[in-house]
C-alpha positions in Angstrom: -14.4 2.9 19.9 -12.0 0.6 18.0 -10.1 -0.7 21.1 -13.3 -1.2 23.0 -15.0 -3.2 20.3 -11.9 -5.1 19.5 -11.4 -6.2 23.1 -15.0 -7.3 23.3 -14.6 -9.3 20.1 -11.4 -11.1 21.1 -12.7 -11.8 24.6 -16.0 -13.3 23.4 -15.1 -15.0 20.1 -11.4 -15.9 20.2 -11.1 -18.5 23.0 -7.6 -19.5 21.9 -6.3 -16.0 22.1 -5.5 -14.5 25.5 -5.5 -10.8 26.0 -2.6 -10.0 28.4 -2.4 -6.2 28.7 -4.3 -3.2 27.3 -2.2 0.0 27.2 -4.0 3.3 27.9 -3.1 6.9 28.6 -6.3 7.6 30.4 -6.7 7.5 34.2 -7.3 3.9 35.1 -10.1 4.8 37.5 -12.0 6.4 34.7 -12.3 3.1 32.7 -14.6 1.1 34.9 -16.9 0.4 31.9 -14.0 -1.0 29.8 -14.1 -4.8 29.3 -11.3 -6.7 31.0 -10.3 -3.5 32.7 -8.1 -5.4 35.2 -5.6 -5.7 32.2 -5.3 -2.0 31.7 -1.9 -0.5 32.2 0.0 2.8 31.7 3.3 0.9 31.3 4.7 0.3 27.8 7.2 -2.1 29.3 4.5 -4.0 31.1 2.6 -4.3 27.8 5.6 -5.6 25.9 6.8 -8.0 28.6 3.5 -9.7 28.8 2.8 -9.9 25.1 3.6 -12.1 22.1 2.1 -9.7 19.6 0.9 -6.1 19.7 -2.2 -4.6 18.1 -1.8 -0.8 17.9 -5.0 1.1 17.4 -4.5 4.5 19.1 -4.9 6.6 15.9 -2.1 8.7 17.3 1.1 9.1 15.2 3.5 10.1 17.9 2.3 7.7 20.6 1.8 4.8 18.2 5.4 5.2 16.9 6.8 4.9 20.4 4.8 1.8 21.1 5.8 0.1 17.8 9.5 0.9 18.3 9.3 -0.5 21.8 7.6 -3.7 20.5 10.2 -4.1 17.8 13.0 -3.8 20.4 11.5 -6.8 22.1 11.2 -8.7 18.9 7.4 -8.6 18.7 5.3 -8.4 15.5 2.8 -5.5 15.3 -0.6 -5.2 13.7 -1.9 -1.6 13.3 -5.3 -0.1 12.7 -3.6 3.3 12.2 -3.3 4.5 8.6 -2.4 8.0 10.0 0.8 6.5 11.5 1.5 4.3 8.5 1.7 7.2 6.0 3.8 9.3 8.5 6.4 7.1 10.1 5.4 3.7 8.6 8.0 3.5 5.8 10.8 3.7 8.4 9.1 1.3 10.8 8.4 -1.2 8.0 12.1 -1.6 7.6 12.7 -2.3 11.3 10.3 -5.1 12.1 7.1 -7.0 11.1 4.4 -4.3 10.6 1.1 -4.8 8.9 -2.2 -2.9 8.7 -5.2 -4.9 9.7 -8.2 -5.8 7.6 -11.3 -3.8 8.6 -10.5 -0.2 7.8 -10.6 0.5 4.1 -6.8 0.1 3.4 -6.7 -3.4 4.9 -10.0 -4.3 3.2 -8.6 -3.2 -0.2 -5.4 -5.2 0.4 -7.5 -8.3 1.1 -9.6 -7.6 -2.0 -6.4 -7.2 -4.0 -5.3 -10.7 -2.9 -8.7 -12.2 -3.9 -8.6 -10.5 -7.3 -5.1 -11.8 -8.0 -6.2 -15.3 -7.0 -9.0 -15.1 -9.6 -6.7 -13.9 -12.4 -7.6 -10.2 -12.4 -5.0 -7.6 -13.2 -5.8 -4.7 -10.8 -6.0 -1.2 -12.2 -7.9 0.8 -9.6 -8.0 0.5 -5.8 -11.1 2.4 -4.8 -12.5 3.8 -1.6 -16.2 4.6 -1.2 -17.2 7.7 0.7 -20.7 8.7 1.7 -20.2 12.4 2.0 -17.5 15.1 1.5 -17.3 18.7 2.6 -13.8 20.2 2.6 -14.6 22.8 5.3 -17.4 21.6 7.6 -19.0 23.8 10.3 -18.3 23.1 13.9 -21.9 22.8 14.9 -22.5 20.1 12.2 -19.4 18.2 13.3 -20.6 18.3 17.0 -24.0 17.0 16.0 -22.7 14.1 13.8 -20.0 13.2 16.4 -22.6 12.8 19.1 -25.0 10.9 16.8 -22.4 8.5 15.6 -20.7 8.0 19.0 -17.2 9.0 17.7 -15.0 12.0 18.5 -15.4 15.4 16.8 -11.8 15.1 15.4 -12.6 11.8 13.7 -15.8 13.2 12.3 -14.0 16.2 10.8 -11.3 14.0 9.2 -13.9 11.7 7.7 -16.0 14.6 6.4 -13.3 16.9 5.0 -11.7 14.1 3.1 -8.4 13.9 5.1 -9.1 10.3 6.1 -9.7 9.0 2.6 -6.6 10.7 1.3 -4.5 9.1 4.1 -6.0 5.7 3.5 -5.5 5.8 -0.3 -1.9 7.0 0.1 -1.3 4.0 2.3 -2.9 1.7 -0.2 -0.9 3.2 -3.1 2.4 2.8 -1.3 1.7 -0.7 -0.1 0.3 -2.1 -3.4 2.5 -0.2 -5.9 -0.2 2.2 -7.2 0.0 5.9 -7.8 -2.3 9.0 -8.2 -3.3 10.9 -11.3 -3.5 14.3 -9.5 -3.0 15.9 -6.1 -6.0 15.2 -3.9 -7.2 12.3 -6.2 -9.8 12.5 -9.0 -13.0 11.7 -7.0 -15.2 11.3 -10.1 -18.5 13.3 -9.9 -20.7 10.4 -11.1 -22.6 8.7 -8.3 -22.9 5.5 -10.5 -20.2 3.2 -9.2 -19.8 1.2 -12.4 -19.5 4.4 -14.5 -16.9 5.8 -12.1 -15.0 2.6 -12.0 -14.8 2.4 -15.8 -13.7 6.0 -15.9 -10.9 5.4 -13.4 -9.9 2.1 -15.1 -9.4 4.0 -18.4 -7.2 6.6 -16.6 -5.1 3.8 -15.1 -4.8 2.1 -18.5 -3.6 5.3 -20.1 -1.1 5.8 -17.3 0.2 2.3 -17.5 0.1 1.9 -13.7 -2.5 1.0 -11.1 -4.0 4.0 -9.3 -5.8 4.8 -6.1 -8.9 7.0 -5.9 -12.3 7.4 -4.3 -15.9 7.8 -5.3 -19.2 9.0 -3.7 -21.7 6.5 -5.1 -25.4 6.2 -4.3 -26.8 3.1 -2.8 -24.0 2.0 -0.5 -24.7 3.4 3.0 -22.0 1.2 4.7 -19.2 2.6 2.5 -16.8 -0.1 1.5 -14.1 -0.6 -1.2 -13.9 -1.7 -4.8 -11.3 -2.8 -7.3 -11.3 -2.3 -11.0 -9.4 -4.8 -13.1 -8.9 -6.4 -16.4 -9.0 -10.1 -17.2 -8.0 -12.5 -20.0 -10.0 -12.1 -23.2 -10.7 -15.8 -23.1 -12.7 -15.2 -19.9 -14.9 -12.5 -21.3 -18.0 -14.7 -21.9 -17.7 -16.4 -18.6 -17.3 -13.1 -16.7 -20.3 -11.6 -18.5 -22.3 -14.7 -17.5 -21.2 -14.1 -13.9 -22.9 -10.7 -14.2 -19.8 -8.4 -14.1 -20.5 -7.0 -17.6 -18.7 -7.3 -20.9 -15.5 -5.6 -19.9 -12.9 -4.6 -20.5 -13.1 -3.1 -17.0 -14.6 -5.2 -14.2 -15.5 -3.8 -10.8 -15.2 -6.1 -7.8 -17.1 -4.7 -4.9 -17.0 -5.1 -1.2 -19.8 -2.8 0.0 -18.8 -2.7 3.7 -15.9 -2.6 6.0 -16.4 -3.6 9.6 -13.4 -2.1 11.3 -12.7 -3.8 14.7 -14.8 -6.8 13.8 -12.4 -7.8 11.0 -9.1 -7.2 12.8 -9.3 -10.8 14.1 -8.8 -12.0 10.5 -5.5 -10.3 10.3 -4.6 -11.6 13.8 -5.3 -15.1 12.6 -3.2 -14.5 9.5 -0.2 -13.4 11.6 -0.5 -16.1 14.2 -0.6 -18.7 11.4 2.6 -17.4 9.9 1.1 -15.3 7.2 3.0 -12.4 5.8 2.2 -8.6 5.8 -1.2 -7.8 4.5 -0.3 -4.1 3.9 2.1 -1.4 5.1 3.4 1.8 3.8 6.4 0.0 2.2 10.0 1.0 2.7 10.0 2.9 -0.6 6.8 5.1 -0.6 6.0 7.4 -3.5 2.9 9.0 -2.0 2.4 11.3 1.1 -0.4 13.4 2.6 0.2 17.1 2.6 -1.6 19.6 4.8 -3.7 22.2 2.9 -4.8 25.4 4.7 -8.6 25.7 5.0 -8.3 29.4 5.9 -5.9 32.3 6.2 -3.6 32.1 9.2 -1.0 34.5 10.6 2.5 34.2 12.1 2.3 32.9 15.6 -1.0 31.0 15.2 -1.0 27.6 16.7 -2.3 24.7 14.6 -4.3 22.8 17.3 -4.7 19.7 15.2 -3.5 18.5 11.8 -5.8 15.6 11.2 -9.3 16.3 12.1 -9.1 20.1 12.8 -10.7 23.2 11.4 -7.5 24.8 10.1 -6.1 22.1 7.7 -7.2 19.2 5.6 -5.1 16.5 3.9 -4.4 15.7 0.2 -2.5 12.9 -1.3 0.6 14.1 -3.1 3.6 12.6 -5.0 6.6 12.8 -2.8 8.9 13.4 -5.7 7.0 16.6 -6.5 6.5 17.7 -2.9 9.7 17.0 -1.0 9.2 19.8 1.5 5.6 19.2 2.5 4.9 18.5 6.2 3.0 15.2 6.7 -0.4 16.3 8.1 0.0 13.9 11.0 2.9 15.9 12.4 1.1 19.2 12.7 -0.6 19.0 16.1 0.4 22.1 18.2 2.7 23.4 15.5 3.3 27.2 15.4 3.3 29.2 12.1 6.4 31.2 11.3 4.6 33.5 8.9 1.2 34.0 7.2 -0.5 31.2 5.3 -3.2 31.6 2.6 -6.2 29.3 2.0 -5.3 26.4 -0.2 -1.5 26.7 0.6 0.5 23.5 1.2 2.3 23.7 4.5 6.0 23.1 4.2 8.7 22.6 6.8 9.8 26.3 6.2 6.3 27.4 7.4 6.1 26.0 10.9 7.9 25.0 14.1 6.9 21.5 15.0 7.1 20.1 18.6 9.9 17.6 19.1 9.0 13.9 19.1 10.5 10.6 18.0 8.0 10.7 15.1 9.4 14.0 13.9 12.9 12.5 14.0 11.8 9.6 11.9 10.0 11.9 9.4 13.2 14.0 9.1 15.2 10.8 8.5 12.7 9.8 5.8 13.1 13.2 4.1 16.9 12.9 4.1 16.7 9.6 2.3 13.7 10.3 0.2 15.6 10.5 -3.2 16.9 7.0 -2.5 13.5 5.7 -1.6 11.9 7.2 -4.7 14.7 5.6 -6.8 14.1 2.2 -5.3 10.4 2.4 -5.9 10.8 3.3 -9.6 
């Protein structure tokens, strides 16, 4: 859906931008409905040779990593709409070339809100993600229904519903904007009142002495969105109250929507005009996303999917406290070495993972993790 809508947007509303190639792994003769389908290619080399900049939006960690490395080898800048990749191999890639997440998905939208808040003099305390629903272990029949109704894949629907996606997104935001978490899996305040939850999270961040990332499930915001809780100068209290943000000390800046592919063009413009990185996983991340077993499994069982499957879900963790966890994005088609209990964090000792360039990078990141943590502190 992202690539389809993005191609339509650029073709219709960006007359000064020329789409040169569209990389796909699907049979070319199955994509007659795709706009500008004469630009479709299976060749990564063809894509890179014909491009000045790459927008990577596959949602696939392993494939996306290969595309980005190939783009970097050709000296190209890369925009992603792929938080899953960012929190898995993104720290390594961020040190190899120009890599930025796009505005549109919640991480990019939060990064943009962060820039706006700073420009208005706010000191950010909380970077918040707004979810509409959460069920850590949804039923297959429900996921099939909602996937069909919303026109997205079952895997995407599962990852949105079981909370994996929000954990991934907030880990990326934390790493990119220098924020942390207060507990594994985030707080997720129970109040459905956004202002109340925002103030609660603001107090937590204040006590911690560092900005945090988290999420809420508020009422009245069907389009989702993002919010930022911050402080401001005392001298501005009267003015800000007049502007209807309350009397402080915590002020919630709200962006009650995120428009995914429709907003990617803003980041494209930013990069074309010489702007810097909006957001990436940084070269010194402190947060990762661990895989948590939803149910008991036995030795020899195959994990069909990590992100968006019925066997696992993701939770944000501190890398320093969880050095052996397997990033959930690496667990597609992994084989268990021994039995696993519900709620258990999957470690490298628990599974055999298919070889890939992404796995090589993850292992490199593990090897240098103490250095990365030291640099980030």
